[in-house]
C-alpha positions as CSV (number, residue, x, y, z in Angstrom):
1,M,-37.4,31.5,40.5
2,K,-40.0,31.5,37.7
3,Y,-38.4,34.6,36.1
4,L,-34.9,33.0,36.2
5,L,-36.3,29.8,34.5
6,L,-37.9,31.9,31.8
7,I,-34.7,33.8,31.1
8,F,-32.7,30.5,30.9
9,T,-35.2,29.0,28.5
10,I,-35.2,32.0,26.2
11,G,-31.4,31.9,26.2
12,V,-31.1,28.3,25.0
13,L,-33.8,28.3,22.3
14,P,-31.8,30.1,19.6
15,A,-28.9,27.8,20.0
16,A,-31.2,24.7,19.8
17,A,-32.8,26.1,16.7
18,Q,-29.5,26.8,15.2
19,Q,-28.4,23.2,15.6
20,K,-31.4,22.1,13.5
21,R,-30.4,24.1,10.5
22,P,-29.5,21.7,7.7
23,V,-25.9,21.6,6.5
24,I,-25.6,22.6,2.9
25,Y,-23.9,19.9,0.8
26,Y,-21.2,20.9,-1.7
27,P,-19.6,18.3,-3.9
28,Q,-15.9,17.7,-3.6
29,P,-13.7,18.0,-6.7
30,G,-13.8,14.8,-8.8
31,S,-16.9,13.4,-7.0
32,W,-20.6,14.2,-6.5
33,E,-22.7,12.2,-4.1
34,H,-25.7,10.4,-5.5
35,R,-28.8,9.8,-3.5
36,S,-31.9,7.8,-4.3
37,A,-35.0,9.7,-5.3
38,A,-36.8,8.4,-2.1
39,A,-33.9,9.7,0.1
40,V,-34.8,13.3,-0.9
41,G,-38.5,12.8,-0.9
42,L,-39.1,12.2,-4.7
43,D,-41.2,9.7,-6.4
44,S,-38.8,7.5,-8.4
45,A,-41.3,6.4,-10.9
46,L,-42.4,9.9,-11.7
47,L,-38.8,11.0,-11.9
48,Q,-38.1,8.2,-14.4
49,D,-41.0,9.5,-16.4
50,A,-39.3,12.9,-16.6
51,I,-36.1,11.3,-17.9
52,V,-37.9,9.3,-20.5
53,Y,-39.6,12.5,-21.6
54,A,-36.3,14.3,-22.0
55,Q,-34.8,11.5,-24.0
56,A,-37.9,11.3,-26.3
57,H,-37.5,15.0,-27.0
58,E,-33.9,15.1,-28.1
59,S,-33.1,17.8,-30.6
60,K,-33.9,16.8,-34.2
61,E,-30.9,18.7,-35.6
62,S,-27.9,16.7,-36.8
63,R,-25.4,15.6,-34.1
64,D,-22.8,16.8,-36.6
65,L,-22.8,20.4,-35.4
66,K,-21.0,21.7,-38.5
67,K,-23.7,20.2,-40.7
68,A,-26.4,21.5,-38.3
69,H,-24.9,25.0,-38.6
70,Y,-25.1,25.1,-42.3
71,Q,-28.6,23.7,-42.3
72,S,-29.8,26.4,-39.9
73,A,-30.5,30.1,-40.4
74,F,-27.1,30.9,-39.0
75,G,-25.4,29.2,-41.9
76,R,-27.4,31.2,-44.3
77,E,-26.7,34.6,-42.8
78,P,-24.3,37.0,-44.5
79,F,-20.8,36.2,-43.2
80,G,-22.4,33.1,-41.6
81,Y,-19.4,30.7,-42.1
82,P,-17.8,29.3,-38.9
83,V,-14.5,30.8,-37.8
84,G,-14.1,28.6,-34.7
85,P,-14.1,24.9,-34.0
86,L,-17.3,22.8,-34.1
87,K,-17.5,19.1,-33.0
88,E,-20.1,16.3,-33.1
89,R,-22.3,16.3,-30.0
90,G,-23.5,13.4,-27.9
91,P,-27.0,12.1,-27.2
92,A,-29.7,13.8,-25.1
93,T,-28.0,14.2,-21.7
94,G,-28.9,15.5,-18.3
95,L,-28.7,15.6,-14.5
96,I,-31.3,16.3,-11.8
97,I,-29.9,17.6,-8.5
98,K,-32.0,18.0,-5.4
99,G,-30.7,19.5,-2.2
100,G,-27.2,19.4,-3.8
101,Y,-27.3,15.6,-4.5
102,I,-27.5,13.9,-7.9
103,V,-30.8,11.9,-7.9
104,A,-30.9,11.2,-11.7
105,E,-28.7,11.3,-14.8
106,W,-29.0,10.1,-18.4
107,G,-27.1,10.2,-21.6
108,E,-23.4,11.0,-21.3
109,P,-23.0,13.7,-18.6
110,G,-19.2,13.3,-18.6
111,R,-18.9,14.0,-22.3
112,V,-17.4,17.4,-23.2
113,D,-19.6,19.2,-25.7
114,Q,-20.2,22.8,-26.8
115,T,-22.8,24.6,-24.7
116,F,-23.4,27.5,-27.1
117,S,-24.9,30.5,-25.3
118,V,-24.7,29.1,-21.8
119,A,-21.2,30.5,-22.2
120,K,-22.7,34.0,-21.9
121,S,-23.5,33.3,-18.3
122,F,-19.9,32.5,-17.7
123,L,-18.9,35.6,-19.6
124,S,-21.1,37.9,-17.5
125,S,-19.8,36.2,-14.4
126,V,-16.2,37.1,-15.4
127,A,-17.5,40.7,-15.7
128,G,-18.9,40.2,-12.2
129,L,-15.5,39.2,-10.9
130,A,-14.1,42.4,-12.5
131,F,-16.7,44.4,-10.7
132,D,-16.1,42.6,-7.4
133,A,-12.3,43.2,-7.8
134,G,-12.9,47.0,-8.4
135,L,-11.7,46.8,-12.0
136,I,-15.2,48.1,-13.0
137,T,-16.3,50.8,-10.7
138,S,-19.9,51.0,-11.8
139,V,-21.8,49.1,-14.5
140,E,-23.2,52.6,-15.5
141,D,-19.7,53.7,-16.5
142,K,-19.0,54.2,-20.2
143,V,-16.9,51.3,-21.5
144,Y,-14.6,53.4,-23.7
145,S,-13.1,55.1,-20.6
146,Y,-11.7,51.7,-19.5
147,M,-10.1,50.7,-22.9
148,A,-6.5,50.7,-24.0
149,P,-5.7,50.4,-27.7
150,I,-6.0,46.8,-28.7
151,I,-3.4,45.4,-31.1
152,P,-4.6,42.6,-33.3
153,Y,-2.3,39.7,-34.2
154,E,-2.3,39.5,-38.0
155,P,0.5,37.2,-39.2
156,N,-1.1,36.4,-42.5
157,R,-1.4,40.0,-43.4
158,L,2.2,40.7,-42.5
159,A,3.4,38.0,-44.8
160,A,1.2,39.1,-47.7
161,D,1.0,42.2,-49.9
162,R,0.9,45.5,-48.0
163,S,-0.6,47.6,-50.6
164,D,-3.3,48.7,-48.1
165,A,-0.6,49.9,-45.6
166,L,-1.8,53.5,-45.7
167,S,-5.5,52.7,-45.1
168,H,-5.2,49.6,-42.9
169,K,-6.1,50.1,-39.2
170,D,-3.3,48.8,-37.0
171,V,-5.4,49.1,-33.8
172,I,-8.8,47.8,-32.7
173,E,-10.8,50.6,-31.1
174,L,-14.2,49.1,-30.1
175,F,-15.8,52.4,-29.0
176,D,-14.4,55.0,-31.4
177,T,-17.8,56.2,-32.9
178,E,-20.0,58.8,-31.4
179,H,-22.7,56.1,-30.8
180,N,-20.4,53.5,-29.3
181,R,-18.9,56.0,-26.8
182,T,-22.3,56.2,-25.2
183,I,-22.4,52.5,-24.3
184,A,-22.0,51.4,-20.7
185,W,-21.1,48.0,-19.2
186,D,-24.7,47.5,-18.3
187,H,-25.8,47.9,-21.9
188,L,-23.4,45.2,-23.1
189,L,-24.4,42.9,-20.3
190,R,-28.1,43.2,-21.1
191,Q,-27.7,43.1,-24.9
192,T,-29.2,46.6,-25.2
193,S,-26.1,48.4,-26.5
194,D,-26.9,48.5,-30.2
195,W,-23.1,48.6,-30.7
196,E,-22.2,49.3,-34.3
197,G,-19.2,47.9,-36.2
198,T,-17.4,44.7,-37.3
199,L,-15.4,42.4,-35.1
200,W,-13.5,39.3,-36.2
201,G,-15.0,39.7,-39.6
202,K,-18.6,39.6,-38.4
203,P,-20.6,42.9,-38.9
204,D,-23.1,43.6,-36.1
205,W,-26.0,43.7,-38.7
206,A,-25.1,40.3,-40.1
207,D,-26.1,38.4,-36.9
208,R,-29.8,37.6,-37.2
209,P,-30.2,40.3,-39.9
210,A,-33.4,42.2,-40.6
211,P,-35.7,40.7,-43.3
212,Q,-35.2,43.8,-45.5
213,S,-31.6,43.6,-46.9
214,D,-31.7,47.3,-47.9
215,E,-31.8,48.2,-44.2
216,W,-28.7,46.2,-43.2
217,L,-26.2,49.0,-43.8
218,T,-28.6,51.9,-43.0
219,R,-30.4,50.8,-39.9
220,K,-31.5,53.2,-37.3
221,R,-29.1,53.4,-34.3
222,N,-31.0,53.1,-31.0
223,A,-29.8,54.9,-27.9
224,P,-28.2,52.3,-25.6
225,G,-30.6,50.8,-23.1
226,T,-33.7,51.5,-25.3
227,S,-33.7,48.4,-27.5
228,Y,-32.9,44.7,-26.9
229,K,-31.3,42.5,-29.5
230,Y,-29.7,39.2,-29.1
231,N,-26.4,39.7,-31.0
232,D,-23.3,37.6,-30.8
233,T,-21.0,40.2,-32.4
234,R,-21.8,42.5,-29.5
235,V,-21.3,39.6,-27.0
236,N,-17.8,39.2,-28.5
237,V,-17.3,43.0,-28.0
238,L,-17.9,42.4,-24.3
239,A,-15.5,39.5,-24.3
240,L,-12.7,41.5,-25.9
241,A,-13.4,44.5,-23.7
242,L,-13.0,42.3,-20.6
243,L,-9.8,40.7,-22.0
244,N,-8.4,44.2,-22.4
245,L,-9.5,45.0,-18.8
246,W,-8.1,41.9,-17.2
247,R,-4.9,41.8,-19.3
248,Q,-5.0,38.0,-19.2
249,P,-7.1,35.4,-21.1
250,L,-10.6,35.0,-19.7
251,P,-10.4,31.2,-19.5
252,V,-7.5,31.7,-17.0
253,V,-9.6,34.1,-15.0
254,L,-12.6,31.8,-15.1
255,K,-10.4,28.8,-14.0
256,D,-8.6,30.5,-11.2
257,K,-11.6,32.4,-9.7
258,I,-14.6,30.2,-10.4
259,M,-14.0,26.7,-11.9
260,D,-11.2,25.6,-9.6
261,P,-12.9,26.8,-6.4
262,I,-16.2,25.0,-7.3
263,G,-14.3,21.8,-8.0
264,A,-14.9,21.7,-11.8
265,S,-13.0,19.1,-13.9
266,R,-10.0,19.9,-16.0
267,T,-11.7,18.9,-19.2
268,W,-13.6,22.1,-20.1
269,R,-12.1,24.6,-22.6
270,W,-13.2,28.1,-23.7
271,T,-12.1,29.1,-27.1
272,G,-12.4,31.9,-29.6
273,Y,-11.9,32.1,-33.3
274,E,-9.0,31.5,-35.7
275,N,-8.7,35.2,-36.1
276,S,-9.5,36.5,-32.6
277,W,-5.9,36.9,-31.4
278,V,-4.5,40.1,-29.9
279,I,-1.2,41.1,-28.3
280,I,-1.4,42.4,-24.7
281,D,1.7,43.1,-22.7
282,G,3.8,41.4,-25.3
283,Q,1.8,38.2,-25.0
284,L,-0.5,36.5,-27.6
285,M,-4.0,36.1,-26.2
286,Q,-7.1,34.7,-27.8
287,S,-10.4,36.6,-27.2
288,V,-13.1,34.0,-26.5
289,S,-16.5,33.7,-28.0
290,G,-19.6,34.2,-25.8
291,G,-21.3,31.4,-27.7
292,S,-20.8,29.1,-30.6
293,H,-22.8,31.0,-33.2
294,W,-19.8,30.9,-35.5
295,G,-18.0,28.0,-33.8
296,G,-15.8,28.0,-30.7
297,G,-17.2,29.0,-27.3
298,L,-17.3,26.9,-24.2
299,F,-16.7,23.1,-24.4
300,I,-17.9,21.6,-21.1
301,N,-19.5,18.5,-19.6
302,A,-22.8,18.4,-17.8
303,Y,-21.3,17.9,-14.3
304,D,-19.3,21.1,-14.7
305,Q,-22.4,22.9,-16.0
306,A,-24.3,21.7,-12.9
307,R,-21.5,23.0,-10.6
308,F,-21.9,26.4,-12.1
309,G,-25.6,26.3,-11.9
310,Y,-25.3,25.2,-8.3
311,L,-23.1,28.2,-7.6
312,T,-25.8,30.5,-8.9
313,L,-28.4,28.6,-6.9
314,R,-26.4,29.2,-3.7
315,N,-26.2,32.9,-4.7
316,G,-22.5,32.9,-5.5
317,K,-21.3,31.1,-2.4
318,W,-19.4,27.8,-2.4
319,K,-18.8,26.4,1.1
320,D,-17.5,29.2,3.2
321,K,-16.3,31.4,0.2
322,Q,-18.3,34.0,-1.6
323,I,-17.0,33.5,-5.2
324,I,-19.4,35.9,-7.0
325,S,-20.9,38.7,-4.8
326,E,-24.5,38.7,-3.9
327,G,-24.7,42.3,-5.1
328,W,-23.6,41.2,-8.6
329,L,-26.0,38.4,-8.8
330,K,-28.8,40.7,-7.6
331,M,-28.1,42.8,-10.7
332,A,-27.8,39.7,-12.9
333,H,-31.3,38.8,-11.8
334,T,-32.8,42.2,-12.3
335,P,-34.9,42.3,-15.5
336,T,-34.0,44.4,-18.4
337,S,-36.6,47.1,-18.8
338,V,-37.0,46.5,-22.6
339,Q,-36.8,42.7,-22.2
340,P,-38.5,41.8,-18.8
341,T,-37.5,38.1,-19.1
342,Y,-33.7,38.8,-19.4
343,G,-31.2,40.0,-16.8
344,F,-27.5,39.9,-17.4
345,M,-26.5,37.5,-20.2
346,N,-27.6,34.7,-20.0
347,F,-29.8,34.8,-16.9
348,Y,-33.3,34.1,-18.3
349,L,-35.9,35.0,-15.8
350,N,-39.3,33.4,-15.1
351,T,-40.8,36.3,-13.1
352,D,-43.9,36.4,-15.3
353,R,-44.0,32.6,-15.6
354,K,-44.0,32.9,-19.4
355,L,-40.6,31.2,-19.9
356,Y,-41.6,28.1,-17.9
357,P,-45.3,28.2,-16.8
358,S,-44.8,25.1,-14.7
359,A,-42.0,26.6,-12.7
360,P,-42.0,29.0,-9.8
361,A,-41.6,32.7,-10.6
362,A,-38.2,32.8,-8.8
363,A,-36.7,30.1,-11.1
364,F,-34.2,31.1,-13.8
365,A,-32.1,29.4,-16.4
366,H,-28.9,29.6,-18.3
367,I,-29.9,28.8,-21.9
368,G,-28.0,28.1,-25.1
369,A,-28.8,26.6,-28.5
370,G,-29.0,22.9,-28.8
371,S,-30.9,23.3,-26.5
372,N,-28.5,23.4,-23.6
373,I,-30.3,24.5,-20.4
374,V,-29.2,24.8,-16.8
375,Y,-32.5,25.3,-14.9
376,V,-32.0,26.8,-11.4
377,D,-34.9,26.7,-8.9
378,P,-34.1,28.2,-5.5
379,E,-37.6,27.6,-4.2
380,N,-37.3,23.9,-4.7
381,D,-33.5,23.6,-4.1
382,L,-33.3,22.1,-7.6
383,I,-31.0,22.0,-10.6
384,I,-31.8,20.4,-13.9
385,V,-29.2,20.2,-16.6
386,A,-30.8,19.3,-19.9
387,R,-28.6,19.0,-23.0
388,W,-29.7,18.5,-26.6
389,I,-33.4,18.8,-25.7
390,E,-36.0,20.5,-27.9
391,G,-36.4,24.0,-26.4
392,N,-40.2,23.9,-26.3
393,A,-40.0,20.6,-24.4
394,M,-38.2,22.0,-21.4
395,N,-41.3,23.2,-19.6
396,G,-42.8,19.7,-19.9
397,M,-39.5,18.3,-18.4
398,I,-39.7,20.7,-15.5
399,E,-43.4,19.9,-14.9
400,R,-42.7,16.2,-14.6
401,V,-39.8,16.7,-12.2
402,L,-41.8,19.0,-10.0
403,K,-44.7,16.5,-10.1
404,A,-42.2,13.9,-8.7
405,M,-41.8,16.2,-5.7
406,V,-45.3,15.8,-4.4
407,L,-44.0,13.6,-1.6
408,S,-41.3,16.0,-0.6
409,E,-40.9,18.3,2.4
410,Y,-37.2,18.0,2.0
């Protein structure tokens, strides 16, 4: 009889344990449940200190982003003029999300503003969708082998003098040099391609150019994968290559496969430049920007940023649907050998705890100028969206939020 009782007891324990597993909350479209700090084990006074700190460290740059551009190093670069839209931004803004619930917000989180290079994380995720769909067989494949000829849309040229008709290139071939043909998808995603050329009127060397101007046109070409450089021309190369691969605008892909499934609003927009139009399958399509270095990029509110951050916190899963594969996100979180704090764009890693010393090593962030930061902390089941905060103040913000968790075993 004792043996039978033992067998019965062992049989029911797993089921009982399974019932105790917390149900993960996912916000519905158009709403996001708020909970008090105390309800999720946070000290409300300490949490308020974090918010006051973030507001006190608002970016000192002009809220007029066009003026801010021309007053920055970007505006003084060769070919530094904007070719995409820029708009005035709002005040310091943010959200703190614990266990999936909003516990604090400040500023204007519903305001649609540019998010600069956070857009790169959306771009690399669209590449992930292509990988998951089998459109990219391996990230080690050379990109040129996937490319069809790209036909630019140039109505102004067609209406003007055609004296350059013999020498003008009618087709964009992104990978037609000996060096560029050695570039793999992985190199573009990690910003280690050293792609050479000009796209949308922006030469690769003109983005964050070397101090010595005599090296701009004669620079050494590094073998792909051996040198890291943050370069928006090359990011735009990835965007155009993915447009050519998908054969439909990337905002449409993003909306259908990520933003709608996670319940994002209908207010975000992803734009390119005034001259980044191509013709694919007889249709005009705009190639988007992976940031707002020269204007354009992703216009989005803080709630939608947080939904994307929450998707990456949950390892690509939303409710019962795996939207981005775990395999892709594992690669996105794998450090670049020549830049150990960077995975796929723009997954900034904290593995050595140099990015955010106050945060766990497993934390990561999607970061753009402004600063626009989506901090993702799986260890603490935490998301922080901080917009228009001084970049060097983010660690202090994280430190204060984590300090507010001293009461929590949530």
